[in-house]
N, C-alpha and C positions, 0 to 999 in steps of 0.2 A: 071569389078569392081576391084579396087586395094585394097589390104589388107596389114596389117602389121604382127606383130608377134603373138605368142600365138595361139588362136584358129582360126586364120585367115589363109587362104591358098592363096598363090600367083599364084597357077595354079589350073586348074580344075581337079578333080579326074576323074577316068574312068567312074564312074556312075553319073557324073555331079552333085555331091553333092554341096550344097550351100557353097559359100565362106563365112567363118565366122571369126569374129574377136576374138582374145584371148590374154591373157597375160597382165600384168600391175601392181596395188597397193593394199594396204590393205583397212581398213575402212576409209571413207571420210564423213565428215559432209555435208549434203545437203544444208546447208545455204551457203557454200562456192562454191560448184560446182554442176552442173547438174548430172543426173544419168550416171554412167559409167559401163564398163564391164571389166573383167579380169579373168585369170585362177586360178585353185586351185592347191596346191602342191601335189606331189605324196606321197604315203604311209600314209594312215590314219588308226587310230584305231577307235573303236566305239565312236560316238559323245557323249559329256557330256550331258546326258539327264537332263531335268528339274527335280527338286527334287522329284516330285510326281511319277516319273517312274523309278528312279534309283534302287529301290529295286529289281525289276524283269526284269532288262534290258536284251535285246537280241541284237545280232549283227544286224546292218542295212542290208537290202537286198543287195545281190551282184548285180553288174551292169546288168548282162545278165540273172539273174534268174527270173523265173516266179513268180508272186504274184497275183493269181486270187482270193485269199481269201477276198480281199477288194472290189471286184466287177470290172466292166468294166471301163476302162478309156475312156473319151470322149475328143474331140478336136474341138475348134471353131476357125475359121479364122477371124482375125480382125486387125485393125490398132492399133498403140500404144495409140492413143488418146482414142479409144474405150476401150482399156485395162485399162486406167485410170478411165474410167467410172465404170468398174467392181470393181476397188479398192474402189471408192467412195461408191459403193453399199454395201460394207462390214462394214458400220458404226457400231460402237459398238465393233468391234474386231480389234486386231492388225493384220496387213496384211504383209505377207512376199512374195515378188514377185521375182522369180528367172528367170533371162534371160540366155538362154542356147541354145545349138544346138546339134544335134545328131553327128555332125562331130567334136565336141570339146571334147577331152578326159577328161580334167579337169572338164568340165561341167557334163559329165556322171558320173565321180567319185564322185562328190559332191551331185548329185541328190538324192541318197537314204536318205540322211540326211533331205532333204525337206519332203520326204514321211514320214519319221519317226516323224518329227515335227507335221505333219498333223494327223497322227494316234494317237499321244498322247495328242494333245491339240486343236483339231478342235472346241472345245466349246469356246475357247478364241482367237484362232489364225486362220486366213484364209490364206491358202497357194495358190499361183497362179504361174503357169509356163508360160513363154513367149518364144516360140521357134523362133530363128532367122535363121532357115534352108533356108527360101526362099532367093534365090540369086539375085532376081530382073530381071532375064531374061524373056522376053516376051514368049519365046519358052517353058518355064517351069514355069507355074503359081503356086501360093501358093497351090492350090488344089492337084497338082502333088506330093507334099511332105506329104500329109496327112497319107498315109499308113505307110511310114517309121517312121514318128514321133509317130503315134499312137501305132505302134508296140513296140517302146521303152517304152512309157508311160504305156502300158499294162503290160510289163515285170516288171515294177517297182511297180505296184499297185497304180498308181497315179490317185486317184479318185476325186481329187479336180479340180479347174478350170484350164484347160490347153488351152493355146492360141497359135496360129500360126500366126506370124506377116505377114501382106500383104503389108507393106510399102516398098518403094524402100530402100534397106539396106544402101547404101551410104548416101542417104538423111537423113535417120533416125539417123544414127551414128553422122552425122554432127549436126543435130538439137539438139540432146541430149548431144552433146559433149562427145560421147562415142568413145573409141578406141579399146576395146576388151571385150571378154566374157570369163568366166562367171562373172556375177555381181548379187548382191542380194540387193533389196531395201526393207527397213522396214518402214512401215507407222503406225502412231498411230491410235487410235480408231475413230478419226475424219477424217481420210484419209490424214493427213499431212505427207509428207515424212520426216522421222526423220534422217535416215542415209543410206548411200550407201556403200556397201562393194565391193571392186574391187582390182585389182592388178596393177594399173596404176603407182603408185609411185615406182621407182626403188630402193629407199632408205628404203622402208617399207617392212615389212614381208608380205608374201602372205597370203591372208585371207582364212579361212576355216569355215565351219559350226561349227566344233568342237571347234576351238579356238576363234572364233569371233561372228558369227551370233547367235548361241544358247545362249551363255552367255549374249548377248545384249537383246535377247528376254526374257530370264529369269529375267533380271533386270527390264524390263518393266512390266512383270507380277507381280513381287514382289511389285511394287509401285502402283499397281491398287487396 
């Protein structure tokens, strides 16, 4: 499988980690393009929480710290199309779907902000993670990645819907016109894709939850 920059690797790692795409542009309207993926910038401070939680804000969980207080994280293996069915099943809530991989450093850096969003606004926002760890090799099926992905999810206290993609990655990236991860998709209460955040545009600022995703979700909630 060939890969480009960002969270994609051009060679296999010693533990046969999935080849993952990374790097790219900021926010993109979904009317113009299909879902895409791209990396987050280094060095982040606490995300700008929605107004209801700013008073007693705490730092988001560190990447490798344990967070058992929220319960056990679960993981389901499915295709992208099946993931879209999950999105549609969340009618009545705003949906934030994060596409990521354990081998993508920017993905892991931004992930705590998704957890934080879930913890503070699960009554109005449904959070979903979609892992692209599966490399497409027949010798290493999606199930073989379950332990590694679940371990990270558990360390983050990610108790929302966590999905591990079983599509051939090259085919899926082409189908969705994706070049890299991380990417975040935001859907309205009717399941319509409103906006995609990625780093595909070299002339645009790299997106973050702090600077882009959370303010956008906050605006949606304010208009409801």
